[in-house]
DRENTORKOL-3810 file (N, C-alpha, C; in nm, 4 decimals):
REM DRENTORKOL-3810
@n.u->0.0824; n.v->-0.1182; n.w->0.0000; ca.u->0.0000; ca.v->0.0000; ca.w->0.0000; c.u->0.0871; c.v->0.1250; c.w->0.0000
@n.u->0.1913; n.v->0.1298; n.w->0.0787; ca.u->0.2747; ca.v->0.2485; ca.w->0.0874; c.u->0.3458; c.v->0.2738; c.w->-0.0442
@n.u->0.3949; n.v->0.1677; n.w->-0.1085; ca.u->0.4622; ca.v->0.1871; ca.w->-0.2366; c.u->0.3657; c.v->0.2388; c.w->-0.3416
@n.u->0.2407; n.v->0.1993; n.w->-0.3353; ca.u->0.1414; ca.v->0.2500; ca.w->-0.4290; c.u->0.1203; c.v->0.3990; c.w->-0.4079
@n.u->0.1214; n.v->0.4446; n.w->-0.2839; ca.u->0.1045; ca.v->0.5873; ca.w->-0.2546; c.u->0.2214; c.v->0.6689; c.w->-0.3087
@n.u->0.3437; n.v->0.6127; n.w->-0.3043; ca.u->0.4600; ca.v->0.6843; ca.w->-0.3562; c.u->0.4618; c.v->0.6838; c.w->-0.5090
@n.u->0.4277; n.v->0.5712; n.w->-0.5683; ca.u->0.4353; ca.v->0.5586; ca.w->-0.7135; c.u->0.3152; c.v->0.6205; c.w->-0.7846
@n.u->0.1975; n.v->0.6076; n.w->-0.7258; ca.u->0.0761; ca.v->0.6549; ca.w->-0.7899; c.u->-0.0125; c.v->0.7176; c.w->-0.6826
@n.u->0.0039; n.v->0.8461; n.w->-0.6585; ca.u->-0.0654; ca.v->0.9111; ca.w->-0.5473; c.u->-0.2160; c.v->0.9205; c.w->-0.5691
@n.u->-0.2632; n.v->0.9105; n.w->-0.6925; ca.u->-0.4076; ca.v->0.9176; ca.w->-0.7169; c.u->-0.4800; c.v->0.7937; c.w->-0.6661
@n.u->-0.4080; n.v->0.6818; n.w->-0.6527; ca.u->-0.4685; ca.v->0.5561; ca.w->-0.6085; c.u->-0.4517; c.v->0.5348; c.w->-0.4579
@n.u->-0.3859; n.v->0.6259; n.w->-0.3906; ca.u->-0.3534; ca.v->0.6089; ca.w->-0.2489; c.u->-0.4791; c.v->0.6039; c.w->-0.1611
@n.u->-0.5742; n.v->0.6913; n.w->-0.1840; ca.u->-0.6963; ca.v->0.6941; ca.w->-0.1030; c.u->-0.7779; c.v->0.5678; c.w->-0.1163
@n.u->-0.7905; n.v->0.5177; n.w->-0.2379; ca.u->-0.8645; ca.v->0.3927; ca.w->-0.2602; c.u->-0.7978; c.v->0.2751; c.w->-0.1930
@n.u->-0.6653; n.v->0.2691; n.w->-0.2029; ca.u->-0.5925; ca.v->0.1605; ca.w->-0.1372; c.u->-0.6032; c.v->0.1691; c.w->0.0138
@n.u->-0.5957; n.v->0.2906; n.w->0.0654; ca.u->-0.6072; ca.v->0.3097; ca.w->0.2097; c.u->-0.7440; c.v->0.2637; c.w->0.2598
@n.u->-0.8492; n.v->0.3004; n.w->0.1892; ca.u->-0.9849; ca.v->0.2613; ca.w->0.2287; c.u->-1.0029; c.v->0.1098; c.w->0.2213
@n.u->-0.9594; n.v->0.0474; n.w->0.1113; ca.u->-0.9775; ca.v->-0.0976; ca.w->0.0988; c.u->-0.8926; c.v->-0.1737; c.w->0.2002
@n.u->-0.7720; n.v->-0.1245; n.w->0.2290; ca.u->-0.6879; ca.v->-0.1908; ca.w->0.3291; c.u->-0.7483; c.v->-0.1780; c.w->0.4687
@n.u->-0.8004; n.v->-0.0602; n.w->0.4994; ca.u->-0.8636; ca.v->-0.0398; ca.w->0.6294; c.u->-0.9886; c.v->-0.1266; c.w->0.6432
@n.u->-1.0676; n.v->-0.1332; n.w->0.5381; ca.u->-1.1891; ca.v->-0.2166; ca.w->0.5383; c.u->-1.1520; c.v->-0.3635; c.w->0.5576
@n.u->-1.0501; n.v->-0.4116; n.w->0.4865; ca.u->-1.0054; ca.v->-0.5496; ca.w->0.4996; c.u->-0.9580; c.v->-0.5779; c.w->0.6418
@n.u->-0.8845; n.v->-0.4845; n.w->0.7019; ca.u->-0.8356; ca.v->-0.5013; ca.w->0.8378; c.u->-0.9522; c.v->-0.5111; c.w->0.9363
@n.u->-1.0516; n.v->-0.4241; n.w->0.9222; ca.u->-1.1672; ca.v->-0.4250; ca.w->1.0136; c.u->-1.2462; c.v->-0.5545; c.w->1.0008
@n.u->-1.2715; n.v->-0.5980; n.w->0.8778; ca.u->-1.3467; ca.v->-0.7227; ca.w->0.8557; c.u->-1.2692; c.v->-0.8420; c.w->0.9125
@n.u->-1.1385; n.v->-0.8457; n.w->0.8902; ca.u->-1.0555; ca.v->-0.9551; ca.w->0.9433; c.u->-1.0574; c.v->-0.9570; c.w->1.0951
@n.u->-1.0450; n.v->-0.8395; n.w->1.1560; ca.u->-1.0468; ca.v->-0.8316; ca.w->1.3026; c.u->-1.1814; c.v->-0.8774; c.w->1.3578
@n.u->-1.2899; n.v->-0.8375; n.w->1.2938; ca.u->-1.4236; ca.v->-0.8803; ca.w->1.3382; c.u->-1.4406; c.v->-1.0313; c.w->1.3226
@n.u->-1.3929; n.v->-1.0863; n.w->1.2106; ca.u->-1.4057; ca.v->-1.2314; ca.w->1.1860; c.u->-1.3289; c.v->-1.3100; c.w->1.2927
@n.u->-1.2032; n.v->-1.2750; n.w->1.3141; ca.u->-1.1244; ca.v->-1.3503; ca.w->1.4113; c.u->-1.1712; c.v->-1.3257; c.w->1.5538
@n.u->-1.2249; n.v->-1.2091; n.w->1.5817; ca.u->-1.2859; ca.v->-1.1847; ca.w->1.7122; c.u->-1.4079; c.v->-1.2723; c.w->1.7335
@n.u->-1.4893; n.v->-1.2877; n.w->1.6286; ca.u->-1.6074; ca.v->-1.3735; ca.w->1.6379; c.u->-1.5673; c.v->-1.5200; c.w->1.6556
@n.u->-1.4629; n.v->-1.5637; n.w->1.5851; ca.u->-1.4152; ca.v->-1.7019; ca.w->1.5999; c.u->-1.3618; c.v->-1.7237; c.w->1.7412
@n.u->-1.2910; n.v->-1.6246; n.w->1.7947; ca.u->-1.2390; ca.v->-1.6342; ca.w->1.9316; c.u->-1.3532; c.v->-1.6445; c.w->2.0323
@n.u->-1.4560; n.v->-1.5606; n.w->2.0174; ca.u->-1.5711; ca.v->-1.5665; ca.w->2.1077; c.u->-1.6447; c.v->-1.6996; c.w->2.0947
@n.u->-1.6577; n.v->-1.7479; n.w->1.9727; ca.u->-1.7225; ca.v->-1.8774; ca.w->1.9506; c.u->-1.6445; c.v->-1.9895; c.w->2.0185
@n.u->-1.5127; n.v->-1.9873; n.w->2.0052; ca.u->-1.4294; ca.v->-2.0888; ca.w->2.0701; c.u->-1.4392; c.v->-2.0819; c.w->2.2212
@n.u->-1.4391; n.v->-1.9615; n.w->2.2740; ca.u->-1.4526; ca.v->-1.9453; ca.w->2.4194; c.u->-1.5878; c.v->-1.9945; c.w->2.4681
@n.u->-1.6936; n.v->-1.9609; n.w->2.3945; ca.u->-1.8281; ca.v->-2.0053; ca.w->2.4335; c.u->-1.8399; c.v->-2.1567; c.w->2.4250
@n.u->-1.7826; n.v->-2.2162; n.w->2.3216; ca.u->-1.7882; ca.v->-2.3624; ca.w->2.3073; c.u->-1.7142; c.v->-2.4296; c.w->2.4219
@n.u->-1.6012; n.v->-2.3735; n.w->2.4599; ca.u->-1.5232; ca.v->-2.4316; ca.w->2.5688; c.u->-1.5935; c.v->-2.4151; c.w->2.7030
@n.u->-1.6457; n.v->-2.2963; n.w->2.7291; ca.u->-1.7102; ca.v->-2.2708; ca.w->2.8576; c.u->-1.8378; c.v->-2.3532; c.w->2.8761
@n.u->-1.9196; n.v->-2.3588; n.w->2.7716; ca.u->-2.0474; ca.v->-2.4296; ca.w->2.7844; c.u->-2.0364; c.v->-2.5775; c.w->2.7497
@n.u->-1.9216; n.v->-2.6174; n.w->2.6942; ca.u->-1.9005; ca.v->-2.7560; ca.w->2.6492; c.u->-2.0145; c.v->-2.8006; c.w->2.5569
@n.u->-2.0522; n.v->-2.7088; n.w->2.4668; ca.u->-2.1649; ca.v->-2.7310; ca.w->2.3771; c.u->-2.1212; c.v->-2.8034; c.w->2.2501
@n.u->-2.1916; n.v->-2.9102; n.w->2.2186; ca.u->-2.1633; ca.v->-2.9859; ca.w->2.0970; c.u->-2.1944; c.v->-2.9022; c.w->1.9734
@n.u->-2.3044; n.v->-2.8272; n.w->1.9757; ca.u->-2.3435; ca.v->-2.7426; ca.w->1.8609; c.u->-2.2416; c.v->-2.6318; c.w->1.8366
@n.u->-2.1965; n.v->-2.5667; n.w->1.9433; ca.u->-2.0967; ca.v->-2.4609; ca.w->1.9267; c.u->-1.9631; c.v->-2.5179; c.w->1.8781
@n.u->-1.9286; n.v->-2.6375; n.w->1.9233; ca.u->-1.8067; ca.v->-2.7026; ca.w->1.8754; c.u->-1.8179; c.v->-2.7341; c.w->1.7260
@n.u->-1.9358; n.v->-2.7784; n.w->1.6820; ca.u->-1.9567; ca.v->-2.8041; ca.w->1.5394; c.u->-1.9461; c.v->-2.6753; c.w->1.4582
@n.u->-2.0037; n.v->-2.5679; n.w->1.5091; ca.u->-1.9959; ca.v->-2.4387; ca.w->1.4416; c.u->-1.8514; c.v->-2.3878; c.w->1.4375
@n.u->-1.7778; n.v->-2.4108; n.w->1.5446; ca.u->-1.6367; ca.v->-2.3733; ca.w->1.5480; c.u->-1.5570; c.v->-2.4508; c.w->1.4430
@n.u->-1.5873; n.v->-2.5786; n.w->1.4279; ca.u->-1.5200; ca.v->-2.6601; ca.w->1.3266; c.u->-1.5471; c.v->-2.6033; c.w->1.1874
@n.u->-1.6711; n.v->-2.5665; n.w->1.1605; ca.u->-1.7052; ca.v->-2.5090; ca.w->1.0288; c.u->-1.6326; c.v->-2.3770; c.w->1.0049
@n.u->-1.6269; n.v->-2.2915; n.w->1.1052; ca.u->-1.5584; ca.v->-2.1634; ca.w->1.0868; c.u->-1.4084; c.v->-2.1826; c.w->1.0676
@n.u->-1.3506; n.v->-2.2769; n.w->1.1391; ca.u->-1.2078; ca.v->-2.3029; ca.w->1.1223; c.u->-1.1781; c.v->-2.3700; c.w->0.9890
@n.u->-1.2715; n.v->-2.4483; n.w->0.9380; ca.u->-1.2549; ca.v->-2.5026; ca.w->0.8030; c.u->-1.2533; c.v->-2.3895; c.w->0.7004
@n.u->-1.3386; n.v->-2.2907; n.w->0.7196; ca.u->-1.3390; ca.v->-2.1743; ca.w->0.6304; c.u->-1.2058; c.v->-2.1010; c.w->0.6382
@n.u->-1.1532; n.v->-2.0836; n.w->0.7584; ca.u->-1.0227; ca.v->-2.0186; ca.w->0.7759; c.u->-0.9149; c.v->-2.0991; c.w->0.7037
@n.u->-0.9167; n.v->-2.2310; n.w->0.7189; ca.u->-0.8158; ca.v->-2.3158; ca.w->0.6561; c.u->-0.8245; c.v->-2.3103; c.w->0.5035
@n.u->-0.9459; n.v->-2.3088; n.w->0.4492; ca.u->-0.9626; ca.v->-2.3030; ca.w->0.3032; c.u->-0.9103; c.v->-2.1700; c.w->0.2493
@n.u->-0.9419; n.v->-2.0611; n.w->0.3159; ca.u->-0.8939; ca.v->-1.9304; ca.w->0.2720; c.u->-0.7418; c.v->-1.9218; c.w->0.2854
@n.u->-0.6872; n.v->-1.9743; n.w->0.3936; ca.u->-0.5421; ca.v->-1.9733; ca.w->0.4122; c.u->-0.4730; c.v->-2.0602; c.w->0.3071
@n.u->-0.5346; n.v->-2.1721; n.w->0.2705; ca.u->-0.4785; ca.v->-2.2575; ca.w->0.1658; c.u->-0.4779; c.v->-2.1844; c.w->0.0315
@n.u->-0.5867; n.v->-2.1149; n.w->0.0017; ca.u->-0.5935; ca.v->-2.0352; ca.w->-0.1205; c.u->-0.4847; c.v->-1.9276; c.w->-0.1195
@n.u->-0.4685; n.v->-1.8597; n.w->-0.0062; ca.u->-0.3652; ca.v->-1.7572; ca.w->0.0056; c.u->-0.2254; c.v->-1.8160; c.w->-0.0082
@n.u->-0.2041; n.v->-1.9353; n.w->0.0454; ca.u->-0.0731; ca.v->-1.9993; ca.w->0.0355; c.u->-0.0403; c.v->-2.0343; c.w->-0.1093
@n.u->-0.1411; n.v->-2.0789; n.w->-0.1838; ca.u->-0.1184; ca.v->-2.1136; ca.w->-0.3251; c.u->-0.0882; c.v->-1.9902; c.w->-0.4098
@n.u->-0.1396; n.v->-1.8750; n.w->-0.3687; ca.u->-0.1225; ca.v->-1.7525; ca.w->-0.4462; c.u->-0.0422; c.v->-1.6486; c.w->-0.3684
@n.u->0.0582; n.v->-1.6937; n.w->-0.2938; ca.u->0.1365; ca.v->-1.6018; ca.w->-0.2107; c.u->0.2195; c.v->-1.5069; c.w->-0.2976
@n.u->0.2438; n.v->-1.3889; n.w->-0.2436; ca.u->0.3216; ca.v->-1.2886; ca.w->-0.3158; c.u->0.4659; c.v->-1.2813; c.w->-0.2661
@n.u->0.4897; n.v->-1.3255; n.w->-0.1436; ca.u->0.6256; ca.v->-1.3270; ca.w->-0.0894; c.u->0.6339; c.v->-1.4358; c.w->0.0169
@n.u->0.7532; n.v->-1.4556; n.w->0.0688; ca.u->0.7747; ca.v->-1.5637; ca.w->0.1656; c.u->0.7002; c.v->-1.5393; c.w->0.2966
@n.u->0.6831; n.v->-1.4132; n.w->0.3357; ca.u->0.6118; ca.v->-1.3824; ca.w->0.4593; c.u->0.4648; c.v->-1.4204; c.w->0.4484
@n.u->0.4017; n.v->-1.3911; n.w->0.3361; ca.u->0.2604; ca.v->-1.4272; ca.w->0.3204; c.u->0.2431; c.v->-1.5788; c.w->0.3132
@n.u->0.3393; n.v->-1.6485; n.w->0.2524; ca.u->0.3333; ca.v->-1.7952; ca.w->0.2509; c.u->0.3455; c.v->-1.8506; c.w->0.3921
@n.u->0.4414; n.v->-1.7999; n.w->0.4685; ca.u->0.4620; ca.v->-1.8453; ca.w->0.6061; c.u->0.3386; c.v->-1.8179; c.w->0.6913
@n.u->0.2808; n.v->-1.6991; n.w->0.6773; ca.u->0.1618; ca.v->-1.6636; ca.w->0.7538; c.u->0.0452; c.v->-1.7560; c.w->0.7203
@n.u->0.0278; n.v->-1.7857; n.w->0.5929; ca.u->-0.0810; ca.v->-1.8754; ca.w->0.5514; c.u->-0.0605; c.v->-2.0160; c.w->0.6061
@n.u->0.0635; n.v->-2.0635; n.w->0.6040; ca.u->0.0909; ca.v->-2.1973; ca.w->0.6574; c.u->0.0670; c.v->-2.2039; c.w->0.8078
@n.u->0.1042; n.v->-2.0984; n.w->0.8791; ca.u->0.0772; ca.v->-2.0924; ca.w->1.0232; c.u->-0.0735; c.v->-2.0907; c.w->1.0480
@n.u->-0.1484; n.v->-2.0153; n.w->0.9673; ca.u->-0.2949; ca.v->-2.0124; ca.w->0.9793; c.u->-0.3543; c.v->-2.1507; c.w->0.9592
@n.u->-0.3039; n.v->-2.2249; n.w->0.8613; ca.u->-0.3543; ca.v->-2.3603; ca.w->0.8351; c.u->-0.3252; c.v->-2.4522; c.w->0.9533
@n.u->-0.2043; n.v->-2.4451; n.w->1.0060; ca.u->-0.1662; ca.v->-2.5297; ca.w->1.1201; c.u->-0.2521; c.v->-2.4972; c.w->1.2420
@n.u->-0.2715; n.v->-2.3685; n.w->1.2696; ca.u->-0.3550; ca.v->-2.3302; ca.w->1.3842; c.u->-0.5007; c.v->-2.3710; c.w->1.3640
@n.u->-0.5515; n.v->-2.3592; n.w->1.2419; ca.u->-0.6895; ca.v->-2.3999; ca.w->1.2143; c.u->-0.7063; c.v->-2.5505; c.w->1.2360
@n.u->-0.6091; n.v->-2.6289; n.w->1.1906; ca.u->-0.6158; ca.v->-2.7748; ca.w->1.2110; c.u->-0.6116; c.v->-2.8076; c.w->1.3599
@n.u->-0.5286; n.v->-2.7363; n.w->1.4351; ca.u->-0.5187; ca.v->-2.7585; ca.w->1.5801; c.u->-0.6512; c.v->-2.7270; c.w->1.6485
@n.u->-0.7131; n.v->-2.6138; n.w->1.6141; ca.u->-0.8415; ca.v->-2.5766; ca.w->1.6755; c.u->-0.9510; c.v->-2.6744; c.w->1.6335
@n.u->-0.9495; n.v->-2.7194; n.w->1.5087; ca.u->-1.0477; ca.v->-2.8194; ca.w->1.4632; c.u->-1.0331; c.v->-2.9467; c.w->1.5454
@n.u->-0.9096; n.v->-2.9884; n.w->1.5701; ca.u->-0.8856; ca.v->-3.1088; ca.w->1.6504; c.u->-0.9394; c.v->-3.0912; c.w->1.7923
@n.u->-0.9120; n.v->-2.9764; n.w->1.8525; ca.u->-0.9624; ca.v->-2.9503; ca.w->1.9877; c.u->-1.1149; c.v->-2.9448; c.w->1.9905
@n.u->-1.1750; n.v->-2.8791; n.w->1.8906; ca.u->-1.3210; ca.v->-2.8696; ca.w->1.8855; c.u->-1.3833; c.v->-3.0072; c.w->1.8626
@n.u->-1.3185; n.v->-3.0906; n.w->1.7823; ca.u->-1.3701; ca.v->-3.2261; ca.w->1.7598; c.u->-1.3652; c.v->-3.3073; c.w->1.8893
@n.u->-1.2563; n.v->-3.2929; n.w->1.9647; ca.u->-1.2474; ca.v->-3.3628; ca.w->2.0928; c.u->-1.3517; c.v->-3.3114; c.w->2.1908
@n.u->-1.3768; n.v->-3.1806; n.w->2.1883; ca.u->-1.4805; ca.v->-3.1223; ca.w->2.2732; c.u->-1.6177; c.v->-3.1750; c.w->2.2331
@n.u->-1.6409; n.v->-3.1867; n.w->2.1044; ca.u->-1.7685; ca.v->-3.2369; ca.w->2.0545; c.u->-1.7904; c.v->-3.3828; c.w->2.0970
@n.u->-1.6847; n.v->-3.4623; n.w->2.0923; ca.u->-1.6948; ca.v->-3.6040; ca.w->2.1298; c.u->-1.7096; c.v->-3.6245; c.w->2.2799
@n.u->-1.6736; n.v->-3.5253; n.w->2.3590; ca.u->-1.6748; ca.v->-3.5423; ca.w->2.5043; c.u->-1.8154; c.v->-3.5401; c.w->2.5634
@n.u->-1.9151; n.v->-3.4990; n.w->2.4848; ca.u->-2.0549; ca.v->-3.4939; ca.w->2.5290; c.u->-2.0715; c.v->-3.4167; c.w->2.6593
@n.u->-2.0099; n.v->-3.3006; n.w->2.6659; ca.u->-2.0267; ca.v->-3.2147; ca.w->2.7826; c.u->-1.9320; c.v->-3.2440; c.w->2.8967
@n.u->-1.8507; n.v->-3.3488; n.w->2.8837; ca.u->-1.7556; ca.v->-3.3813; ca.w->2.9897; c.u->-1.6230; c.v->-3.3124; c.w->2.9680
@n.u->-1.5263; n.v->-3.3523; n.w->3.0469; ca.u->-1.3920; ca.v->-3.2968; ca.w->3.0327; c.u->-1.3237; c.v->-3.3567; c.w->2.9117
@n.u->-1.2383; n.v->-3.2775; n.w->2.8490; ca.u->-1.1568; ca.v->-3.3254; ca.w->2.7381; c.u->-1.0220; c.v->-3.3643; c.w->2.7952
@n.u->-0.9893; n.v->-3.4927; n.w->2.7830; ca.u->-0.8635; ca.v->-3.5428; ca.w->2.8376; c.u->-0.7871; c.v->-3.6158; c.w->2.7278
@n.u->-0.6555; n.v->-3.6300; n.w->2.7486; ca.u->-0.5732; ca.v->-3.6992; ca.w->2.6495; c.u->-0.6064; c.v->-3.8471; c.w->2.6414
@n.u->-0.6189; n.v->-3.9091; n.w->2.7557; ca.u->-0.6526; ca.v->-4.0524; ca.w->2.7578; c.u->-0.7259; c.v->-4.0846; c.w->2.8859
@n.u->-0.7982; n.v->-4.1892; n.w->2.8806; ca.u->-0.8734; ca.v->-4.2323; ca.w->2.9975; c.u->-0.7803; c.v->-4.3070; c.w->3.0912
@n.u->-0.7861; n.v->-4.2710; n.w->3.2176; ca.u->-0.7096; ca.v->-4.3443; ca.w->3.3176; c.u->-0.7971; c.v->-4.4563; c.w->3.3728
@n.u->-0.7375; n.v->-4.5696; n.w->3.3996; ca.u->-0.8169; ca.v->-4.6763; ca.w->3.4607; c.u->-0.8638; c.v->-4.6335; c.w->3.5993
@n.u->-0.9856; n.v->-4.6648; n.w->3.6289; ca.u->-1.0415; ca.v->-4.6277; ca.w->3.7594; c.u->-0.9861; c.v->-4.7201; c.w->3.8663
@n.u->-0.9619; n.v->-4.6620; n.w->3.9824; ca.u->-0.9123; ca.v->-4.7404; ca.w->4.0947; c.u->-1.0278; c.v->-4.8190; c.w->4.1536
@n.u->-1.0017; n.v->-4.9434; n.w->4.1803; ca.u->-1.1050; ca.v->-5.0268; ca.w->4.2412; c.u->-1.0906; c.v->-5.0211; c.w->4.3915
@n.u->-1.2026; n.v->-5.0101; n.w->4.4550; ca.u->-1.2028; ca.v->-5.0095; ca.w->4.6008; c.u->-1.2149; c.v->-5.1531; c.w->4.6501
@n.u->-1.1227; n.v->-5.1916; n.w->4.7341; ca.u->-1.1269; ca.v->-5.3277; ca.w->4.7919; c.u->-1.1933; c.v->-5.3193; c.w->4.9276
@n.u->-1.2877; n.v->-5.4044; n.w->4.9484; ca.u->-1.3604; ca.v->-5.4041; ca.w->5.0766; c.u->-1.3030; c.v->-5.5050; c.w->5.1688
END
């Protein structure tokens, strides 16, 4: 955006507006995903976990598209990190969904038997 303002000052205002709009929409989207994840975790809701999985799938698809059409190494790295984080959150949400309102644990411990 800055190089466009130096090279072509007539396009600077349009670029500034579209960049600002993109930033606001992105911040709102990720804020909504964060709130959804927090709500799913707090309420241990299967429906919210499913919705979180769908939103993270959307994030992963967009990040994959961005990775395929990257403009520099930083954008490629950022897209790959987004994909990895989306897969991690999907895994956590899937485990939350399977827990049926209980705790999410790595593995079940054998229960201690009481001897009478």
